C-alpha positions as CSV (number, residue, x, y, z in Angstrom):
1,M,126.9,53.8,-122.7
2,K,124.3,55.7,-123.0
3,L,120.2,54.4,-123.5
4,S,116.9,56.1,-123.4
5,I,114.7,55.4,-120.7
6,S,112.6,53.4,-122.6
7,E,115.1,51.2,-123.6
8,A,117.0,50.9,-120.1
9,R,113.5,50.1,-118.9
10,K,113.8,46.9,-121.0
11,R,117.3,45.8,-120.8
12,L,117.4,46.5,-116.9
13,P,118.5,43.1,-115.9
14,A,120.8,42.7,-118.2
15,L,122.3,46.2,-117.8
16,V,122.5,45.1,-114.2
17,R,124.2,42.0,-114.7
18,Q,126.6,44.0,-117.3
19,V,127.8,46.5,-114.3
20,Q,127.9,44.0,-111.8
21,Q,130.5,41.6,-113.7
22,D,132.5,45.1,-114.8
23,A,133.1,47.6,-112.1
24,G,134.5,50.6,-114.3
25,T,131.3,50.1,-116.8
26,S,128.5,53.0,-116.4
27,V,125.1,53.5,-118.2
28,Q,123.9,56.9,-118.8
29,I,120.0,56.7,-119.0
30,M,118.5,59.8,-120.9
31,V,115.4,61.4,-121.5
32,H,115.1,64.2,-124.1
33,D,118.6,64.1,-125.1
34,Q,119.7,64.7,-121.5
35,V,121.6,62.6,-119.0
36,V,118.8,62.0,-116.3
37,A,120.7,59.2,-114.3
38,E,123.7,57.3,-114.0
39,L,124.1,52.9,-113.5
40,R,126.9,51.8,-112.2
41,A,128.8,49.5,-109.5
42,A,128.4,50.4,-105.7
43,Q,131.6,51.6,-104.1
44,P,133.0,49.8,-101.5
45,E,132.2,51.4,-97.8
46,P,135.0,52.2,-96.0
47,E,135.2,50.5,-92.5
48,P,134.1,52.5,-89.8
49,G,136.9,54.4,-88.1
50,A,139.1,54.5,-91.0
51,A,139.4,58.4,-91.2
52,A,140.0,58.8,-87.8
53,R,143.0,56.4,-87.9
54,K,144.6,58.0,-90.9
55,L,144.4,61.0,-89.0
56,L,146.0,59.7,-86.5
57,Q,149.2,58.5,-88.5
58,L,149.6,61.8,-90.0
59,M,149.4,63.4,-86.7
60,K,152.2,60.8,-85.3
61,R,154.4,62.1,-88.6
62,L,154.2,65.4,-87.5
63,P,157.3,67.1,-85.8
64,K,156.0,67.4,-81.7
65,H,157.7,71.1,-81.3
66,R,157.3,73.6,-83.6
67,G,159.9,76.8,-82.3
68,R,159.7,78.5,-79.4
69,K,156.3,79.5,-77.6
70,T,155.3,82.8,-77.9
71,R,152.4,84.6,-75.6
72,L,150.6,86.6,-78.2
73,S,148.1,88.2,-76.5
74,S,150.6,90.1,-74.2
75,H,152.6,91.3,-77.1
76,V,150.0,92.0,-80.1
77,K,151.3,95.1,-81.2
78,E,154.7,93.9,-81.7
79,Y,153.6,90.8,-83.2
80,L,151.4,92.5,-85.8
81,Y,153.4,95.7,-86.3
82,G,157.3,94.6,-85.2
83,P,159.0,95.8,-82.1
84,R,159.4,99.5,-82.9
85,S,155.5,100.1,-82.9
86,A,155.4,99.2,-79.9
87,S,156.3,101.9,-78.1
88,R,154.5,104.4,-80.0
């Protein structure tokens, strides 16, 4: 729903109740035919540490060993250019 700022000022308590009852509703407040603000229901905050727990769960599902380890620092030219280029 789009309303002018003066109309939104008049109907603010009713608009707040409407947004509170239906979380999917949003009210856009306009000044000179441009949307400058939006009134909508607050999103629930995630509990503290939820992102870290999700990352740990993802890490547990990753494979432990991803193949043979190589020491790149001692074989940089071989790694970048192939085994033939290292002898040049």
